[in-house]
C-alpha positions as CSV (number, residue, x, y, z in Angstrom):
1,X,0.0,0.0,0.0
2,X,1.5,3.3,-1.1
3,X,1.0,6.2,1.4
4,X,3.5,9.0,0.5
5,X,2.2,11.5,3.1
6,X,2.0,9.0,5.9
7,X,5.5,7.7,4.9
8,X,6.8,11.2,4.9
9,X,5.5,12.0,8.4
10,X,6.7,8.7,9.9
11,X,10.1,9.3,8.5
12,X,10.3,12.7,10.2
13,X,8.9,11.4,13.5
14,X,11.2,8.3,13.5
15,X,14.2,10.6,13.2
16,X,13.5,11.7,16.7
17,X,14.3,15.4,16.2
18,X,14.2,18.0,19.0
19,X,11.2,20.0,17.8
20,X,11.5,23.7,18.4
21,X,8.8,24.4,15.9
22,X,5.0,24.5,15.9
23,X,2.7,22.8,16.9
24,X,3.3,23.5,20.5
25,X,2.7,20.0,21.7
26,X,6.0,18.9,20.1
27,X,4.5,15.5,19.2
28,X,3.8,14.6,22.8
29,X,0.0,15.2,23.1
30,X,-2.0,12.2,23.9
31,X,-3.4,10.8,20.6
32,X,-7.1,11.3,19.9
33,X,-8.6,8.0,18.8
34,X,-10.3,7.7,15.5
35,X,-13.4,6.3,17.3
36,X,-14.1,10.0,18.1
37,X,-13.9,11.1,14.4
38,X,-17.6,11.7,13.7
39,X,-19.6,14.4,12.0
40,X,-22.4,16.5,13.3
41,X,-25.1,14.0,14.4
42,X,-28.3,13.9,16.5
43,X,-26.0,12.9,19.4
44,X,-23.4,15.6,18.8
45,X,-23.6,19.4,18.7
46,X,-23.3,21.7,15.7
47,X,-20.3,23.9,15.6
48,X,-22.3,26.9,14.1
49,X,-25.7,26.3,15.6
50,X,-24.3,25.4,19.0
51,X,-25.3,22.9,21.6
52,X,-24.3,22.4,25.3
53,X,-20.8,21.0,24.6
54,X,-19.8,23.6,22.1
55,X,-21.3,26.5,24.0
56,X,-19.5,25.4,27.2
57,X,-16.2,24.9,25.4
58,X,-16.5,28.4,23.9
59,X,-17.4,29.9,27.2
60,X,-14.4,28.3,28.9
61,X,-12.1,29.5,26.1
62,X,-13.5,33.0,26.4
63,X,-13.0,33.1,30.2
64,X,-9.4,31.8,29.8
65,X,-8.4,34.3,27.1
66,X,-10.2,37.4,28.5
67,X,-12.7,37.7,25.7
68,X,-16.4,38.5,25.8
69,X,-17.0,35.6,23.4
70,X,-14.8,33.1,21.6
71,X,-15.4,30.9,18.5
72,X,-13.6,27.6,17.8
73,X,-11.9,27.4,14.4
74,X,-10.7,24.4,12.4
75,X,-9.4,26.4,9.5
76,X,-6.5,27.9,11.4
77,X,-5.9,31.6,12.1
78,X,-6.5,32.1,8.3
79,X,-10.2,31.4,8.9
80,X,-10.3,33.9,11.7
81,X,-8.4,36.5,9.6
82,X,-10.9,36.0,6.7
83,X,-13.8,36.4,9.2
84,X,-12.3,39.6,10.6
85,X,-11.9,41.2,7.1
86,X,-15.4,40.2,6.2
87,X,-16.7,41.8,9.5
88,X,-15.0,45.1,8.7
89,X,-17.3,47.7,7.3
90,X,-15.3,49.9,4.8
91,X,-11.6,49.9,3.8
92,X,-9.1,48.2,6.2
93,X,-5.6,49.7,6.8
94,X,-3.1,46.8,6.8
95,X,0.7,46.6,6.8
96,X,2.7,45.7,3.7
97,X,4.3,43.0,5.9
98,X,1.0,41.3,7.0
99,X,0.3,37.6,6.5
100,X,-0.7,36.6,3.0
101,X,-4.1,35.5,4.3
102,X,-4.9,39.1,5.1
103,X,-4.4,40.3,1.5
104,X,-6.2,37.1,0.1
105,X,-9.2,37.9,2.3
106,X,-9.4,41.4,0.8
107,X,-9.2,40.1,-2.8
108,X,-11.8,37.4,-2.2
109,X,-14.3,39.7,-0.5
110,X,-13.7,42.8,-2.4
111,X,-12.5,44.7,0.6
112,X,-10.4,47.8,-0.1
113,X,-7.1,47.7,1.7
114,X,-5.1,50.7,2.6
115,X,-1.4,49.6,2.5
116,X,0.9,51.0,5.1
117,X,4.6,50.5,4.4
118,X,6.8,50.1,7.6
119,X,10.4,51.4,7.6
120,X,13.1,49.0,6.5
121,X,15.9,48.5,9.0
122,X,19.1,48.0,6.9
123,X,21.2,46.9,10.0
124,X,18.7,44.1,10.9
125,X,17.6,43.3,7.3
126,X,13.9,43.4,8.4
127,X,11.1,45.8,8.7
128,X,10.6,47.9,11.8
129,X,7.4,47.9,13.9
130,X,4.3,48.5,11.8
131,X,2.5,50.6,14.4
132,X,3.9,54.1,13.2
133,X,3.0,53.4,9.5
134,X,-0.5,52.2,10.5
135,X,-1.0,55.1,13.0
136,X,-0.6,57.5,10.1
137,X,-3.8,56.0,8.6
138,X,-5.7,55.6,11.9
139,X,-8.7,57.8,12.5
140,X,-12.2,57.4,14.0
141,X,-14.1,55.0,12.0
142,X,-11.1,53.6,10.2
143,X,-10.6,49.9,10.4
144,X,-7.1,48.7,11.1
145,X,-5.6,45.2,11.1
146,X,-2.2,44.8,12.9
147,X,0.0,41.7,13.5
148,X,1.0,41.4,17.1
149,X,3.0,39.4,18.1
150,X,4.9,38.7,14.9
151,X,6.9,35.6,14.0
152,X,9.8,36.9,16.2
153,X,7.6,37.3,19.1
154,X,7.7,41.1,18.9
155,X,4.6,43.0,20.3
156,X,3.2,46.2,18.8
157,X,1.8,49.2,20.7
158,X,-2.0,48.8,20.1
159,X,-3.4,51.9,21.9
160,X,-2.4,54.4,19.1
161,X,-4.2,52.2,16.6
162,X,-7.5,51.9,18.6
163,X,-8.8,55.3,17.7
164,X,-10.9,53.3,15.2
165,X,-12.1,49.7,15.2
166,X,-9.0,47.4,15.6
167,X,-8.5,43.8,14.3
168,X,-5.5,41.9,15.6
169,X,-3.7,39.0,14.0
170,X,-2.4,37.5,17.3
171,X,-1.9,34.1,15.8
172,X,1.5,33.7,17.6
173,X,0.2,34.8,21.0
174,X,-2.4,32.1,22.0
175,X,-0.3,31.3,25.2
176,X,-0.1,34.9,26.5
177,X,-3.3,34.5,28.6
178,X,-1.7,31.7,30.6
179,X,1.1,33.5,32.3
180,X,1.5,37.0,33.9
181,X,5.1,36.9,32.8
182,X,4.1,37.0,29.1
183,X,3.0,40.1,27.2
184,X,-0.7,41.1,27.5
185,X,-3.3,39.8,25.0
186,X,-5.0,42.3,22.7
187,X,-8.3,42.1,24.6
188,X,-8.1,45.7,25.9
189,X,-7.8,47.3,22.5
190,X,-9.2,45.0,19.8
191,X,-12.7,44.5,18.6
192,X,-11.8,41.1,17.2
193,X,-8.5,39.2,17.5
194,X,-7.5,35.7,16.3
195,X,-5.1,33.3,18.0
196,X,-3.6,30.2,16.5
197,X,-3.7,27.7,19.4
198,X,-1.6,25.1,17.6
199,X,1.4,27.3,17.3
200,X,2.3,27.4,21.0
201,X,-0.3,25.3,22.9
202,X,-1.0,21.5,22.7
203,X,-3.8,21.9,20.2
204,X,-3.7,20.0,16.8
205,X,-2.5,21.8,13.8
206,X,-5.3,23.8,12.1
207,X,-7.1,24.9,15.3
208,X,-7.5,28.4,16.4
209,X,-9.7,30.9,18.4
210,X,-11.5,34.0,17.2
211,X,-12.3,36.3,20.1
212,X,-14.4,39.4,20.4
213,X,-14.6,42.3,22.9
214,X,-17.7,44.1,23.9
215,X,-17.4,46.4,20.9
216,X,-18.1,43.7,18.3
217,X,-21.4,42.2,17.3
218,X,-21.3,38.5,18.0
219,X,-24.4,37.6,16.0
220,X,-22.7,39.1,12.9
221,X,-19.6,37.0,13.5
222,X,-21.8,33.9,13.8
223,X,-23.3,34.5,10.4
224,X,-19.8,35.1,8.8
225,X,-18.2,32.0,10.3
226,X,-21.2,29.8,9.2
227,X,-20.7,31.2,5.7
228,X,-17.0,30.7,5.3
229,X,-16.3,27.7,7.6
230,X,-16.3,24.0,6.7
231,X,-19.8,22.4,6.8
232,X,-18.1,19.2,8.1
233,X,-15.8,20.5,11.0
234,X,-13.6,17.8,12.6
235,X,-14.7,16.9,16.1
236,X,-11.2,15.4,16.6
237,X,-9.7,18.8,16.0
238,X,-12.2,20.6,18.2
239,X,-11.7,18.1,21.0
240,X,-8.0,18.7,20.7
241,X,-8.5,22.5,20.9
242,X,-10.8,22.2,23.9
243,X,-8.2,19.9,25.7
244,X,-5.4,22.3,24.9
245,X,-7.2,25.1,26.6
246,X,-7.7,22.9,29.7
247,X,-4.1,21.8,29.7
248,X,-2.9,25.4,29.3
249,X,-4.9,26.5,32.3
250,X,-3.4,23.7,34.5
251,X,0.0,24.5,33.1
252,X,0.2,28.1,34.3
253,X,3.1,27.4,36.7
254,X,4.9,25.6,33.9
255,X,4.5,28.6,31.6
256,X,5.9,30.9,34.4
257,X,8.9,28.6,34.9
258,X,9.5,28.4,31.1
259,X,9.8,32.2,30.9
260,X,12.5,32.1,33.5
261,X,14.2,29.3,31.7
262,X,14.1,31.1,28.4
263,X,15.5,34.3,29.9
264,X,18.4,32.4,31.4
265,X,19.0,30.6,28.1
266,X,19.1,34.0,26.3
267,X,21.9,35.1,28.7
268,X,23.8,31.9,28.2
269,X,23.5,32.0,24.4
270,X,24.8,35.5,24.2
271,X,27.9,34.4,26.1
272,X,28.7,32.0,23.2
273,X,31.2,33.6,20.6
274,X,29.4,34.5,17.5
275,X,25.8,34.2,18.9
276,X,23.5,36.9,20.2
277,X,20.1,36.3,21.7
278,X,17.6,38.9,20.5
279,X,15.5,39.7,23.5
280,X,13.2,42.5,24.6
281,X,15.8,45.3,24.2
282,X,16.3,44.1,20.6
283,X,12.6,44.3,20.0
284,X,12.3,47.8,21.5
285,X,15.2,48.9,19.2
286,X,12.9,48.1,16.3
287,X,10.1,50.1,17.7
288,X,8.1,47.3,19.5
289,X,6.9,47.6,23.0
290,X,7.7,44.1,24.2
291,X,8.8,40.6,23.2
292,X,7.6,37.1,24.0
293,X,10.5,35.5,25.9
294,X,9.4,32.0,24.9
295,X,10.1,32.8,21.3
296,X,13.9,32.3,21.2
297,X,15.5,34.4,18.5
298,X,19.3,34.0,18.0
299,X,21.4,36.2,15.7
300,X,24.1,34.0,14.1
301,X,25.8,36.5,11.8
302,X,28.8,36.6,14.1
303,X,29.5,33.0,13.2
304,X,30.1,34.1,9.6
305,X,27.1,32.1,8.4
306,X,23.6,33.0,7.4
307,X,20.6,31.8,9.3
308,X,19.8,29.3,6.6
309,X,23.3,27.8,6.9
310,X,23.1,27.7,10.7
311,X,19.7,26.0,10.5
312,X,21.2,23.2,8.3
313,X,24.0,22.7,10.9
314,X,21.5,22.3,13.6
315,X,19.4,19.9,11.6
316,X,22.5,17.7,11.2
317,X,22.5,17.6,15.1
318,X,18.8,16.6,15.2
319,X,17.5,20.0,16.1
320,X,14.7,21.5,14.0
321,X,14.1,25.3,14.1
322,X,10.8,27.0,13.5
323,X,12.3,29.4,11.0
324,X,15.6,30.8,9.7
325,X,16.2,34.2,8.0
326,X,19.4,35.7,6.7
327,X,20.7,36.6,10.1
328,X,18.6,34.7,12.7
329,X,17.2,31.4,13.9
330,X,13.8,31.3,15.5
331,X,12.8,28.6,18.1
332,X,9.3,28.1,19.6
333,X,9.7,27.1,23.3
334,X,6.8,25.5,25.2
335,X,6.3,23.5,28.4
336,X,6.2,20.3,26.1
337,X,10.0,20.6,25.5
338,X,11.9,18.1,27.6
339,X,15.3,18.6,29.3
340,X,16.8,16.3,26.7
341,X,15.4,18.6,23.9
342,X,17.0,21.6,25.6
343,X,20.3,19.8,26.1
344,X,20.4,18.9,22.4
345,X,19.7,22.5,21.5
346,X,22.5,23.8,23.7
347,X,25.0,21.2,22.3
348,X,24.0,22.2,18.7
349,X,24.5,25.9,19.5
350,X,27.8,25.4,21.1
351,X,28.9,23.4,18.1
352,X,27.7,26.2,15.8
353,X,29.7,28.7,17.9
354,X,32.9,26.6,17.5
355,X,32.4,26.5,13.7
356,X,32.5,30.3,13.3
357,X,34.5,31.5,10.3
358,X,36.0,34.7,11.8
359,X,34.1,37.1,9.6
360,X,30.6,38.5,10.2
361,X,28.0,37.4,7.7
362,X,26.3,40.3,5.8
363,X,23.8,40.4,3.0
364,X,22.3,43.4,1.2
365,X,18.7,42.5,0.6
366,X,17.0,45.9,1.0
367,X,13.7,45.6,-0.9
368,X,12.9,47.8,-4.0
369,X,10.3,50.5,-4.0
370,X,6.8,49.1,-4.1
371,X,5.4,48.9,-7.6
372,X,2.7,51.1,-9.2
373,X,-0.9,49.9,-8.7
374,X,-2.5,49.7,-12.2
375,X,-5.8,48.2,-10.9
376,X,-7.3,47.0,-7.7
377,X,-6.2,43.7,-6.3
378,X,-9.8,42.5,-6.3
379,X,-10.1,43.3,-10.0
380,X,-6.8,41.7,-10.9
381,X,-7.6,38.6,-8.8
382,X,-10.7,37.9,-10.9
383,X,-9.3,38.5,-14.4
384,X,-7.8,35.8,-16.7
385,X,-4.0,35.3,-16.3
386,X,-1.1,33.4,-17.7
387,X,2.4,32.4,-16.5
388,X,5.5,34.1,-17.8
389,X,9.1,33.7,-16.9
390,X,10.4,36.3,-14.5
391,X,12.3,38.3,-17.2
392,X,9.3,38.1,-19.5
393,X,7.0,39.4,-16.7
394,X,8.8,42.7,-16.3
395,X,6.5,45.5,-17.2
396,X,3.4,43.3,-16.9
397,X,0.6,43.5,-14.3
398,X,0.7,40.8,-11.6
399,X,-2.2,38.5,-11.2
400,X,-1.0,37.1,-8.0
401,X,1.4,38.1,-5.2
402,X,5.0,37.0,-5.0
403,X,7.8,37.5,-2.5
404,X,9.8,35.7,0.1
405,X,9.7,34.8,3.7
406,X,11.9,36.0,5.1
407,X,11.6,39.0,5.1
408,X,7.9,38.3,4.5
409,X,7.0,41.5,2.4
410,X,5.2,40.8,-0.8
411,X,7.4,42.1,-3.6
412,X,4.2,42.8,-5.6
413,X,0.5,42.3,-5.1
414,X,-2.2,41.6,-7.7
415,X,-2.8,44.7,-9.9
416,X,0.7,46.0,-9.4
417,X,3.2,46.3,-12.3
418,X,6.2,44.1,-12.0
419,X,9.5,46.1,-12.2
420,X,13.0,44.9,-13.1
421,X,14.2,45.9,-9.6
422,X,11.5,43.7,-8.0
423,X,12.3,40.7,-10.2
424,X,16.0,41.1,-9.5
425,X,15.2,41.3,-5.8
426,X,13.2,38.1,-5.9
427,X,16.1,36.3,-7.7
428,X,18.6,37.6,-5.2
429,X,16.6,36.4,-2.2
430,X,16.5,32.9,-3.7
431,X,20.2,32.9,-4.5
432,X,20.9,33.7,-0.8
433,X,18.7,30.8,0.4
434,X,15.3,32.4,0.9
435,X,12.1,30.6,0.2
436,X,9.9,32.2,-2.4
437,X,6.1,32.2,-2.8
438,X,4.3,33.0,-6.0
439,X,7.2,31.8,-8.2
440,X,7.0,28.4,-9.7
441,X,10.0,27.2,-11.8
442,X,11.0,30.8,-12.5
443,X,7.5,31.8,-13.7
444,X,5.0,34.1,-12.2
445,X,1.3,34.8,-12.8
446,X,0.4,38.0,-14.8
447,X,-2.8,39.4,-16.3
448,X,-3.5,38.5,-19.9
């Protein structure tokens, strides 16, 4: 029997890696039996119409996370982001470094998006905090969507953005509610916010929460989620999400202890030649107000290697990172990590330090100017398209977005004209080891 996906997953698991990546259970959550895999029946609730079990699970999640009301999602944070964009009435101000699902929601729903461009920090080769750029667009009645925390655990100031209704992509902050030593959740400032429970908690991949404060209309959210959600939601995933909330509440002391462990690890890492832990002071230097200490970020440029190269060295030692960029490695730390995992991580980092070349790694990847918008992204998204080679696409209007993560900024969006500088930048990113999206075998999608 040929089962390529199952074979792939078993091969990874049997390699026994130290998993410093999502999901937060790190492969150690108790398995949910397939006997529980049923659909919505007479004897079970309906996710959208409710029922005593669903309503109780939602109420418990809302109480745990400081929300007026919470919805259970099986389409990941992407489903919550799409719901928030659908909920907004009028144009939505978003950062040019938002998650791709934010732009996709605008194209699919015909929502106008006001793009704010954060400042590029040449020293760090990444964008600075998006709050100032979004604040320039913020005014009473203006909808704004902000990402906080981001992939690096950096937290934005939300109060300046709350002059109008605020939506928050807090996908990476589902654990914040479970320790007073972690940054605050967006509950005080946001009308709606989404948290991806699988990223840091013990929930299965694809599960998330959508929360509302008193300023949002819950019945309207009900209608939106029923329209965009799966009509056959997985009770296995929902049960895992419910269990993850209960486990996180019981694990509050473990989260407190983890924060202390991570801060100590930051200090120890920064003492290793060639390595520097990027903590709260680093985040503040980029304009953020705080940083999640359980998101371990290590600058490796002092080893003379890029983050991509360093991640490969760690993989050889059985340590899997969540993400690498040109200068940094990113690790997701949770209470599910064992002492053996942490020991393997420390051994791999000390080996990386000993392998330093003597020259600091540097890469010039400053992005080009954002292209001219020829038509709206919504219009471009619905028009016929064709694929052209990157050189052949120069001067044409994009039908789909393309870029790289890192640094995570779309080089162009649908409706924008592809420039030579943008095409050259995409090529340069790939040569340096970055992963591209929207580029397939050196071709991109353009309007006919």
